[in-house]
N, C-alpha and C positions, 0 to 999 in steps of 0.2 A: 569318295570314298570314306573321307575323315568326317566330314559332315555330315554323311548319313548316321554312321557307328555311333558319333556323336547324340543324334535326333532319336535314334530306338535307344539308345541306353535312357534318357531324358523320359522318352514313354512308361519306359520298365518299369522305373527308379516313380514315377506317378500315381501306375497304376500299383505298384506297392504301398503305395503310401492313403490312398486312400481306403485300405483293405481293410483298417479300424474302422471309417468310417460305417465302409458298410456293413461289420461284422454288426456297429453297434445295432444298425440300424434293423440287422437280422431282429435281434433277442426283443428288441420292439416290436416287430408285426408276429410272430412266433408267442407271443408271450399276451398279444391281443387272437390269434387262433387257440389259443390253450384256453384262453379265457370263453370265446365263442363256443366251442367247442361240449364245454364240463357247463355250461349256465353258471357258469364266476361274473362279478361284478368285474367288469377292467380298474385295475388298477391304476390308483390314487394321479400316477407321475405320468399316464400316459392319456387322459381323457381329453388332456389338450391336445393331440395327435389324434385322436383317434380317426377323425372324419377322414384325413388326410390319407393316413394308413391303411385302411380299410379301405381307401378306392386304388391304389396298390397292390393289395394283397388278390381284391378281387380281376387281375389286369394281370397277375403271376399265374406263369403253369410248371411242371415239376425240374420242366430243364433251367430257367431263373428261380426260382423261390429261393432254393439256395444258391449263397453267394462264392462268386468263385478266387481264386487266390493267386499268388503271382505262377503260381509250383503246375499251374493250370495252363498257367500264357507258354511257359517252356518246352510244351508237347504240342502245343495246338496244331501249327500246322506241320504233324507229321504223318501225317496220312496223303497230304496232296502230294509228296514228292517222296522221293526212296532215299535214303539214307546212302550218303556220302561221307567216308571216312577215311582218313587220316595217320599211320600208323608209323609211328618212330619209335626210337628208343633214347636210352641215355647214352651221355657222349662215349667215347671208343667203347661201341660195342666189344665182348667174347663172339668167337664161334659158334655156341649152346644159343647165342641171344639173338644172333644173327640167324641162324637156322631156324625158332622159335617164332620171330615176329612174320618173319618168310611163310609161317604153316601157319599161322595166325591171317593173312592178308588172304588167305582162300576159304578161311573157317569164316570172314566178315566179308560176305558179299559186297561188288563194288569199294572196296577199302584198295588204296592207294599206300605203299611202301617209301617214306623216302632215309637217306638217309643222316643225320643229324649232325653231323659235323660238326662245325663251330659257333652256330646258329642257338642262339637263347630260345627259352618258352615266348616271349613276349613275340618277338619278330614268328615266329612259326603260327600263334596264334591267329595274330595280323595279315596271316597270308592266308590263313584256311578260310577268315572269315570273309576276303579279297573274293576269295575262286566257291564261295557256298557250299567250305561244308561244312556237313552237321555236327561230328564231331571230331576229335582228335584223338587217339588213344596214346599214353606212352606204358614203353615195357620196363623195365628196370629189371636191375639185376644185384646178385654181391660171388663176389669171385665165381663168375662162370656163371651164377646157377637162379636163373628170372625168379626174381622176390613179391616185385611189388607189380600192379597194374592201375595205368589210369584212366579213367572214361570220364573226359570231360566236353560237356555235349556247345554247341554255337546256336546265335549268338552269345548268350549269359547268363549259361550254364542250367542242369547244374551241374557238379564237378564228384564224383563219385571216386573214393583210395580204398584199395580193395589190400589184401597183401593177397601174396600165388605161393601156394606149395602142391609140390610134388605133381613136378613139372613132369611130363612124359609126351616125349616128340613122336612122333609117326616113322624115325630112322632108327630110334632107339624102339621100337619095340620090333622080334625079332622074328615073327613071321609076317615079313614086307609082302608076300605072292596073296595072303589070304586079305592083308587089309585093303590091296587095289590100287587103282587110281583116286585123288581128289575128288569129289564134284564139287559142279562148282554151280549148279540149280540151287534159287535160294530156300533156304530150309521149314520144315516145320517147328516151332516151337513148344518146349513143353516146359514149366515152369512151376516146381514144386515145393509146396511146403512154403507159402510167403503171407501167412497168414494178418500178420499184424499190421499196424500204418504203414512201421517202416517198413518192413517187407516189402508191403506193396511198390513202394518207395523204391528200393533196390528192381526189384523187378521193373518197374517198368523202363529205368534206367537202361536194366539191360535187355529189354523185347524190345526196345528203338534202334536198337544198333545193328538189326533186319529187317530186309525189308517182309510186306507181306507173299508167303507163296504162291504158287499154280496150286489146285488141290491134289495133280497127281503125281508128287515130287517124293521122292521115297530117299527126303534125305532130313534128318533128324536131328538135330541140336538139344541138349535136355544141362536144363538147369534144374539144378534138385539139392535145395537146403535143409542137410541133418544139424542140428546144434550150433548153426549159424556155421556151417562150414556150408559157402557150394559146390557141388560138383558139376564140372562141364565135363559133357560127351558128348562124339560125336559120330552117330550111325547111318546107315544107309539098310534095307528094308528089302525084299524079295522075297515075292508071292510066286512059290516054285507050284506047290499041289492047290491053285485054287486059294480064293479073300480068304477061308480059315486056316490053312497053311504058310505063319508070315518067320519070315527068316530074320535073323538083324546081326548087322553085320559092322562091329567097330573101325571105322578109318583113321579116329585118332586128330586132332592130337588130346588127350588126359589132362586134367589140373580140377587144385582147389582154388576156391574168393577164400577169403574174409572181409567183409566188410569194415574198414578203422572211422570212416569219414564220407561227410560230406555236405559241402559247401554249397553257396548260392551263388556260385558266378562261375566264373571259367579258373585253369589250375595259375594263368597270370596274376589274377589279382591275390595279392596277399593277404589285404582290407577286405575282400566276403567275408560273409556273416556265416559262420558254422552251424549248418542246418541241427547235427550230428558227430558227436564225435564218443568214441570209446573211450573209456576213461579204466586207471589200474586198477579202481576197488570195484570194477565191475568184474572182473577176473575173478575174483572170489565169490562171487555166489556163484557156485554150480550151477544150480539148477535154474537159473534165471535164461530164457531164452528172446531177443530183440527184434527177427527174424519172422518166429511162427512164436504161435500162443503153445 
């Protein structure tokens, strides 16, 4: 298993090292395409390579014309198998945190809870890799209040760090009879207002925590972005009076997420490259939004 992980890591790093060369080659082809379309002469620095590059251009289609990056490879096989998630907490969790994680284990299909105990993060990640888990979700707290959520995709990342705010668990909602039981069907996903490149990246990380649902499932999970705060809501719907009469019922829990960092590696890799991180000066620009236009 150790040799297999080392080999896969080498392959991943090799693909990443090729990106610069592929991007340079793509720019050369783009210049030749533009010159041919506009009827302009081929740039002088590309005339020696023109014949070879035009042969490659003729063989390309819409899927191969734009080079792919290691970011594309991270979720390349996500559609082939359902996600398998390991849920755990910080050490010595309080009762409210344990209750919240228990509810999250029902929110994410195919999720399993694990008592952290004395295990370190590197041991958890290695064990999850060996048992073919696709993601590890860690929930942190401050004085009994959940305040952080980390989503680490396996085997090699990425890892998204979210601040957790305004957590309301099911057992804190007063009208428990109206809520009913927690459904376990695979939910439909609603991802609202993730329009920038960073927003699409965050939405991609979140959506791959859920498997593909059946068409007739009545469970809905919503991630709605407003001013870079992602609101999570969990509903089921019922059609009492036909297809035009739909009643939404919230089943909980509910909370807000605030993305503050994305790393190109797993949570145990302190040396992993940081893809994006929020800086103190970014908060002073009140009109600037990062996840939406």
